[in-house]
C-alpha positions as CSV (number, residue, x, y, z in Angstrom):
1,M,164.5,12.4,39.6
2,K,161.1,13.0,41.4
3,A,158.4,10.1,41.4
4,S,155.9,12.2,39.3
5,Q,158.8,12.9,36.7
6,R,159.5,9.0,36.5
7,L,156.0,8.2,35.9
8,L,155.9,10.8,32.9
9,V,159.2,9.8,31.4
10,K,158.9,10.3,27.7
11,K,160.0,7.9,24.8
12,S,162.9,9.5,22.9
13,V,162.5,9.1,19.2
14,N,165.4,8.8,16.8
15,P,164.5,9.1,13.2
16,A,167.4,6.8,12.4
17,N,165.8,3.9,14.1
18,F,162.4,4.1,12.2
19,N,163.5,1.3,9.9
20,K,165.0,-0.9,12.6
21,G,162.1,-2.4,14.4
22,G,162.3,-6.0,13.1
23,L,159.0,-5.8,11.2
24,E,159.0,-6.2,7.3
25,K,157.8,-3.1,5.3
26,T,155.4,-4.4,2.8
27,L,152.1,-2.2,2.9
28,S,151.2,0.4,0.1
29,A,148.7,3.1,0.4
30,F,146.1,0.8,-1.3
31,S,146.8,-2.0,1.3
32,L,146.2,0.6,4.0
33,T,143.1,1.8,2.6
34,M,141.7,-1.6,2.2
35,M,142.6,-2.4,5.8
36,G,140.8,0.9,7.0
37,V,137.7,0.0,4.9
38,G,137.8,-3.5,6.1
39,A,137.7,-2.3,9.7
40,I,135.1,0.4,9.3
41,V,132.7,-1.3,6.9
42,G,131.3,-4.3,8.7
43,S,128.0,-5.9,9.2
44,G,127.0,-2.4,10.6
45,I,126.4,-1.0,7.3
46,F,123.6,-3.5,6.8
47,I,121.9,-2.5,10.2
48,T,122.7,0.9,11.3
49,P,121.2,3.0,8.5
50,G,117.8,1.4,9.1
51,I,118.1,1.9,13.0
52,I,119.2,5.5,12.8
53,A,116.4,6.5,10.3
54,A,113.6,4.6,12.3
55,K,114.7,6.0,15.8
56,Y,116.2,9.2,15.3
57,A,116.9,11.1,11.9
58,G,114.2,9.6,9.5
59,P,115.2,10.1,5.8
60,A,117.9,12.6,7.1
61,A,119.9,9.5,8.2
62,M,122.2,10.0,5.3
63,L,123.1,13.4,6.8
64,S,123.7,11.7,10.2
65,F,126.3,9.8,8.6
66,V,128.0,12.8,7.0
67,I,128.0,14.6,10.3
68,A,129.6,11.6,12.1
69,A,132.1,11.3,9.2
70,V,133.1,15.1,9.6
71,V,133.7,14.6,13.4
72,C,135.6,11.4,13.0
73,S,137.6,13.0,10.2
74,L,139.0,15.4,12.8
75,A,140.6,12.6,14.8
76,A,141.8,11.0,11.6
77,L,143.6,14.1,10.6
78,C,145.5,14.0,14.0
79,Y,146.2,10.4,13.5
80,A,147.6,11.0,10.0
81,E,150.1,13.7,11.4
82,F,151.4,11.4,14.2
83,S,151.6,8.3,11.9
84,S,153.5,10.2,9.1
85,T,155.8,11.9,11.8
86,I,156.5,8.7,14.0
87,P,156.2,5.6,11.8
88,L,156.4,3.1,14.7
89,A,154.1,0.2,15.8
90,G,151.7,1.1,18.6
91,S,149.6,3.8,17.2
92,A,148.2,6.0,19.8
93,Y,150.2,4.3,22.5
94,T,153.3,5.2,20.9
95,Y,152.4,8.7,20.1
96,V,151.3,9.4,23.6
97,Y,154.4,7.8,25.1
98,T,156.4,10.1,23.0
99,V,154.8,13.5,23.8
100,L,152.8,13.0,27.3
101,G,154.9,10.2,29.0
102,E,155.0,6.6,30.1
103,F,152.2,6.3,32.5
104,L,149.6,8.1,30.3
105,A,150.8,5.9,27.5
106,W,150.3,2.7,29.5
107,I,146.8,3.9,30.6
108,L,146.0,4.5,26.9
109,G,147.5,1.3,25.6
110,W,145.8,-0.8,28.2
111,S,142.5,0.9,27.2
112,L,143.2,0.1,23.5
113,I,144.0,-3.4,24.3
114,S,140.4,-3.6,25.5
115,E,139.1,-1.9,22.4
116,Y,140.9,-4.6,20.1
117,L,140.3,-7.5,22.5
118,F,136.5,-7.0,22.9
119,A,136.1,-5.7,19.3
120,V,137.4,-9.1,18.0
121,S,135.3,-11.0,20.5
122,S,132.0,-9.2,19.8
123,V,132.5,-9.2,16.1
124,A,133.2,-13.0,16.2
125,V,129.8,-13.7,18.0
126,S,128.0,-11.5,15.3
127,W,129.9,-13.4,12.6
128,S,128.8,-16.8,14.2
129,S,125.0,-15.6,14.1
130,Y,125.2,-14.6,10.4
131,F,127.2,-17.8,9.6
132,Q,124.4,-19.9,11.2
133,N,121.7,-18.0,9.2
134,L,123.7,-18.9,5.9
135,M,124.0,-22.6,7.0
136,S,120.2,-22.8,7.9
137,G,119.6,-22.1,4.3
138,F,121.2,-25.3,3.5
139,G,119.4,-27.2,6.3
140,L,122.4,-27.3,8.4
141,K,122.2,-26.5,12.1
142,L,124.4,-27.0,15.1
143,P,123.1,-27.5,18.7
144,T,122.2,-24.5,20.6
145,F,124.8,-25.1,23.3
146,L,127.6,-25.0,20.7
147,T,126.3,-21.8,19.0
148,A,125.7,-19.5,22.1
149,A,127.6,-18.5,25.2
150,A,126.4,-19.3,28.7
151,G,124.0,-16.6,29.9
152,T,122.6,-15.9,26.4
153,A,118.9,-15.6,26.4
154,G,117.3,-19.1,25.9
155,V,120.5,-21.1,26.8
156,S,120.6,-22.9,30.2
157,G,123.7,-24.1,31.8
158,A,127.1,-24.2,30.2
159,G,127.3,-22.9,26.6
160,F,130.2,-22.5,24.2
161,N,130.0,-20.7,20.9
162,L,132.0,-22.9,18.8
163,I,131.7,-20.9,15.6
164,A,132.9,-17.7,17.2
165,F,135.8,-19.7,18.8
166,V,136.9,-21.2,15.6
167,V,136.7,-18.2,13.3
168,V,138.9,-16.1,15.6
169,L,141.6,-18.9,15.5
170,A,141.3,-19.2,11.9
171,V,142.1,-15.5,11.4
172,S,144.9,-15.8,13.7
173,L,146.3,-18.6,11.6
174,L,146.0,-16.3,8.5
175,L,147.9,-13.5,10.3
176,V,150.8,-15.5,11.5
177,G,151.3,-16.7,7.8
178,G,152.7,-13.3,7.0
179,L,151.3,-9.7,6.6
180,Q,151.4,-9.6,2.9
181,E,149.3,-12.7,2.6
182,S,146.9,-11.4,5.2
183,T,146.5,-8.0,3.5
184,R,146.1,-9.6,0.1
185,V,143.1,-11.8,1.6
186,N,141.7,-8.7,3.3
187,S,141.7,-6.7,0.0
188,I,139.9,-9.5,-1.9
189,M,137.3,-9.7,0.9
190,V,137.0,-5.8,1.0
191,I,136.4,-5.7,-2.7
192,V,133.8,-8.5,-2.5
193,K,132.1,-6.6,0.4
194,I,131.9,-3.4,-1.7
195,L,130.4,-5.2,-4.6
196,V,127.7,-6.7,-2.4
197,I,126.9,-3.2,-1.2
198,V,126.9,-1.7,-4.7
199,L,124.6,-4.7,-5.9
200,F,122.0,-3.7,-3.3
201,I,122.2,-0.1,-4.2
202,G,122.1,-0.9,-7.9
203,V,118.9,-3.2,-7.5
204,A,117.1,-1.0,-4.9
205,I,117.6,2.4,-6.5
206,F,115.0,1.5,-9.1
207,F,112.3,0.9,-6.5
208,V,113.0,4.4,-4.7
209,K,109.8,6.4,-4.0
210,P,110.3,10.0,-3.5
211,A,107.4,10.2,-1.2
212,N,109.4,8.3,1.4
213,Y,111.8,11.2,1.8
214,H,109.1,13.4,3.4
215,P,109.2,14.6,6.0
216,F,113.0,14.7,5.6
217,M,113.7,15.4,9.4
218,P,110.8,14.1,11.3
219,H,112.4,14.7,14.7
220,G,114.3,17.9,13.9
221,V,117.9,18.8,14.4
222,S,118.1,17.0,17.7
223,G,117.1,13.7,16.0
224,L,119.8,14.3,13.3
225,V,122.4,14.8,16.1
226,K,121.4,11.8,18.0
227,G,121.5,9.8,14.9
228,A,125.0,11.1,14.1
229,S,126.1,10.0,17.7
230,L,125.1,6.4,16.8
231,A,126.6,6.8,13.3
232,F,129.9,7.9,14.9
233,Y,130.4,4.5,16.3
234,A,130.0,2.8,12.8
235,Y,133.2,4.7,11.8
236,I,135.3,3.2,14.6
237,G,138.2,1.1,13.2
238,F,140.3,3.5,11.0
239,D,142.6,4.0,13.9
240,A,143.7,0.4,13.5
241,V,145.4,1.5,10.3
242,S,147.8,3.5,12.2
243,T,149.1,0.5,14.1
244,A,150.6,-0.5,10.7
245,S,152.9,2.4,10.3
246,E,156.0,0.5,11.0
247,E,155.3,-1.9,8.1
248,V,154.6,0.6,5.5
249,K,156.7,1.2,2.6
250,N,156.6,5.1,2.5
251,P,154.7,6.0,5.7
252,K,155.1,9.8,5.2
253,R,153.0,9.5,2.2
254,N,151.0,6.3,2.6
255,M,149.7,6.7,6.1
256,P,147.6,9.8,5.5
257,I,146.4,8.4,2.3
258,G,145.4,5.2,4.1
259,I,143.7,6.8,7.0
260,V,141.8,9.6,5.3
261,G,141.2,7.5,2.1
262,S,139.6,4.7,4.0
263,L,137.3,7.1,5.9
264,V,136.3,8.8,2.6
265,V,135.3,5.4,0.9
266,A,133.5,4.2,3.9
267,S,131.6,7.4,4.3
268,I,130.4,7.2,0.6
269,L,129.3,3.7,1.2
270,Y,127.3,4.5,4.5
271,V,125.6,7.7,2.9
272,A,124.7,5.8,-0.3
273,M,123.3,2.9,1.6
274,A,121.3,5.2,3.9
275,A,120.0,7.2,1.1
276,V,118.8,4.2,-0.9
277,L,117.3,2.4,2.1
278,V,115.1,5.2,3.3
279,G,113.9,5.8,-0.4
280,V,112.8,2.1,-0.8
281,V,111.0,1.7,2.5
282,H,109.3,4.3,4.7
283,Y,111.8,5.1,7.7
284,S,109.2,4.2,10.3
285,K,109.3,0.6,9.1
286,L,113.1,0.3,9.4
287,N,113.5,-0.5,13.2
288,V,114.2,-4.3,12.5
289,G,117.3,-6.4,12.9
290,D,118.0,-6.8,9.3
291,P,116.6,-3.6,7.6
292,V,118.5,-4.4,4.1
293,A,117.0,-7.9,4.0
294,Y,113.6,-6.4,5.0
295,A,114.0,-3.8,2.3
296,L,114.7,-6.5,-0.4
297,A,111.7,-8.5,0.7
298,V,109.4,-5.3,0.4
299,I,110.5,-5.0,-3.3
300,H,110.3,-8.6,-3.8
301,Q,113.8,-9.1,-4.6
302,N,114.5,-12.1,-2.3
303,W,117.0,-13.5,-4.6
304,A,119.6,-10.8,-3.3
305,A,119.1,-11.4,0.4
306,G,121.4,-14.4,0.4
307,I,124.0,-12.3,-1.1
308,V,123.6,-9.6,1.3
309,S,124.0,-12.0,4.1
310,L,127.3,-13.4,2.4
311,G,128.5,-9.7,2.2
312,A,127.8,-9.3,6.0
313,V,129.9,-12.4,6.8
314,V,132.8,-11.3,4.5
315,G,132.4,-7.8,6.0
316,M,132.7,-9.0,9.5
317,T,135.7,-11.2,8.4
318,T,137.7,-8.1,7.3
319,V,136.9,-6.5,10.7
320,L,138.3,-9.5,12.5
321,I,141.4,-9.5,10.4
322,V,142.2,-5.8,11.0
323,M,141.3,-5.4,14.7
324,L,143.1,-8.8,15.5
325,Y,146.1,-7.4,13.6
326,G,145.9,-4.0,15.3
327,G,145.8,-5.7,18.8
328,T,148.9,-7.8,18.1
329,R,150.9,-4.9,17.0
330,L,149.8,-3.0,20.1
331,L,151.1,-5.7,22.3
332,F,154.4,-5.9,20.2
333,A,155.0,-2.2,20.7
334,I,154.2,-2.2,24.4
335,S,156.4,-5.3,25.0
336,R,159.2,-3.7,23.0
337,D,159.3,-0.9,25.6
338,G,159.4,-3.5,28.4
339,L,156.0,-2.8,29.8
340,L,154.8,-6.3,29.0
341,P,156.9,-9.5,29.0
342,K,159.3,-10.1,26.1
343,V,157.3,-12.9,24.7
344,F,155.0,-10.4,23.0
345,R,157.8,-8.8,21.0
346,T,159.3,-12.1,19.5
347,V,159.2,-11.9,15.7
348,S,159.4,-14.9,13.4
349,P,162.6,-14.7,11.3
350,H,160.7,-16.2,8.4
351,T,157.6,-14.2,8.3
352,K,158.6,-11.1,10.2
353,V,155.4,-11.5,12.3
354,P,155.2,-11.5,16.0
355,V,153.8,-15.0,16.1
356,K,153.4,-15.6,19.9
357,S,151.7,-12.4,20.5
358,T,149.2,-13.2,17.6
359,W,148.3,-16.6,19.1
360,I,148.2,-15.3,22.6
361,F,145.8,-12.4,21.8
362,G,143.9,-14.7,19.3
363,I,143.3,-17.5,21.8
364,I,142.2,-15.0,24.6
365,A,139.7,-13.2,22.1
366,S,138.5,-16.6,21.0
367,V,137.7,-17.8,24.5
368,F,136.1,-14.5,25.2
369,A,133.9,-14.7,22.3
370,A,132.9,-18.4,22.9
371,V,131.8,-18.0,26.7
372,I,130.6,-14.5,27.1
373,P,127.4,-13.0,25.8
374,L,127.7,-10.2,23.1
375,D,126.0,-7.6,25.2
376,K,128.7,-8.0,28.0
377,I,131.8,-8.0,25.8
378,A,130.8,-5.0,23.5
379,E,130.8,-2.4,26.4
380,L,134.4,-1.5,26.4
381,V,134.8,-1.0,22.6
382,N,133.4,2.5,22.4
383,I,135.0,4.2,25.5
384,G,138.4,2.9,24.8
385,T,138.3,4.2,21.2
386,L,137.1,7.5,22.2
387,F,139.8,7.8,25.0
388,A,142.4,7.1,22.3
389,F,140.9,9.7,19.9
390,A,140.9,12.3,22.6
391,M,144.6,11.7,23.7
392,V,145.7,11.7,20.0
393,S,143.9,14.9,19.3
394,I,145.3,16.9,22.1
395,G,148.7,15.1,21.6
396,V,149.1,17.1,18.4
397,V,149.6,20.1,20.2
398,F,152.4,18.7,22.2
399,L,153.9,17.2,19.1
400,R,154.3,20.5,17.5
401,R,156.3,21.6,20.6
402,H,158.5,18.5,20.5
403,E,162.1,19.6,19.9
404,T,163.4,16.5,18.0
405,L,160.0,15.9,16.2
406,Q,159.8,19.5,15.1
407,Q,162.9,18.9,12.8
408,I,161.3,15.8,11.1
409,N,160.0,16.6,7.7
410,S,156.5,15.3,8.0
411,S,154.6,15.2,4.9
412,F,151.2,15.9,6.6
413,K,150.1,18.5,9.1
414,V,146.8,19.1,10.6
415,P,145.2,22.1,8.9
416,F,143.8,24.9,11.0
417,Y,146.2,24.2,13.9
418,P,145.7,24.5,17.0
419,V,141.9,24.9,16.7
420,L,141.1,21.6,14.8
421,P,142.9,19.3,17.3
422,V,141.2,21.1,20.4
423,V,137.8,20.8,18.7
424,S,138.4,17.1,18.1
425,F,139.5,16.6,21.7
426,L,136.5,18.3,23.1
427,A,134.2,16.5,20.7
428,C,135.6,13.1,21.8
429,V,135.3,14.1,25.5
430,Y,131.7,15.0,25.0
431,L,130.7,11.8,23.2
432,M,132.5,9.9,26.2
433,L,130.5,11.8,28.8
434,N,127.3,10.7,27.0
435,L,128.2,6.9,27.3
436,Q,126.2,4.7,29.8
437,A,127.1,4.6,33.4
438,F,127.7,0.8,33.1
439,T,130.3,1.5,30.4
440,W,132.3,3.8,32.6
441,H,132.1,1.2,35.6
442,M,133.5,-1.5,33.3
443,F,136.2,1.1,32.0
444,G,137.1,1.9,35.6
445,I,137.5,-1.7,36.4
446,W,139.6,-2.3,33.6
447,L,141.8,0.6,34.3
448,V,142.2,-0.5,38.0
449,I,143.5,-3.8,36.8
450,G,145.9,-2.0,34.2
451,I,147.3,0.3,36.9
452,V,148.1,-2.8,39.3
453,I,149.8,-4.4,36.4
454,Y,151.8,-1.3,35.7
455,F,153.0,-1.0,39.3
456,A,153.5,-4.6,39.7
457,Y,155.5,-5.2,36.5
458,S,155.7,-2.5,33.9
459,Y,157.3,0.2,36.1
460,R,160.1,-2.1,37.2
461,H,160.9,-3.6,33.7
462,S,160.4,-0.3,31.6
463,R,163.4,0.0,29.2
464,I,163.5,3.7,29.3
465,R,163.4,3.7,33.1
466,A,166.2,1.3,33.1
467,G,168.3,3.5,30.9
468,L,167.8,6.3,33.3
469,R,168.8,4.2,36.3
470,A,172.0,3.3,34.5
471,K,172.9,7.1,33.9
472,E,172.0,8.0,37.5
473,S,174.3,5.3,38.8
474,K,177.2,6.4,36.7
475,S,176.7,10.1,37.7
């Protein structure tokens, strides 16, 4: 076999093995939907509608979220077809391994590790800030050097964000206790978060002034589109749902419901929040760090501000749960293929959870959150996600041509094939090309590190390649 063929060796898929991965099947469609909403609707729903309205779209910010949801739904449909056809842990990594080959799958898997790792770290830093605001309301305050990383503005010398460090470890402890318990806590928190959002909308809607909706698109269509580009990143997170496909009771039915359903619920919440926010306060005044709290102050409803802050903390906690969960299941899948050490695929016989993988991932993320400033650790999240979206979208074309997978009775198919997957791929590539140069430089460095690891360890320990070598030695 040629070297190029060895790099692109594909993972064989046997439907008979879909229920033999070692992970326990406990998740329902409702659990998956709550996971998706938990990942998508974080603190951003209390911030991004105001920023998009003030800087780009004006009152049309609600339409920016609609456009972003439509673009995001293209990738979501592609994920739904893959996850219902190949119900295995690993999400996009496993899908690409099956239809495009090992080396591309490793590159994608390594990119997704950065997405989940830095997403957890950055959200933990934001969680720390909101939690400190809540505590200050009770007159409690930690020393600055224990609440901010070294290099943060106003912090000299060594710094350690203790709160961010502890919250990641606390979520890790929750996850090692068992998936069923974790999803139950996540579902409760998601419901609380939705109730907080509904509370704001219910209170503020009585103070909406129709005059604030004029002019509706002050910066024209270009402002609307720029707003949609920013709104797109608010929806990132639904892909984490697909990492759970191996632990779903009826993946062919429940995976599409969970992925698409969570996107629909999140879209309704974002659009409603934006519509009410710009109706209460003129869009030109919303370029603040806490536009929802500002709007409540304008209408003299300060009593609700503390509840909104609580909702933001709860919202970010669910993001931490889902993204940390997604990262551990990704490591589990890559390790099971031999591309990472076997420690990552060890499953507890009692909880059916990869305990060691969860703790390793959680400890690394907690250290990053504690010592690296937020603006530095957030750079790799978007590009890793878009890369995954693009690969999964174009991968559907190869999925339909796969001889074995064509025979699997998938309950979901992407409509308007092959136009929709190709359009989704091009849209993701376009958004990637519009990212900052610094993001590309960081992404390049991360990929170089991944390639070194691949040829130093993964290439030689690949289980699929080991099987090929055994066959070649016999022939």
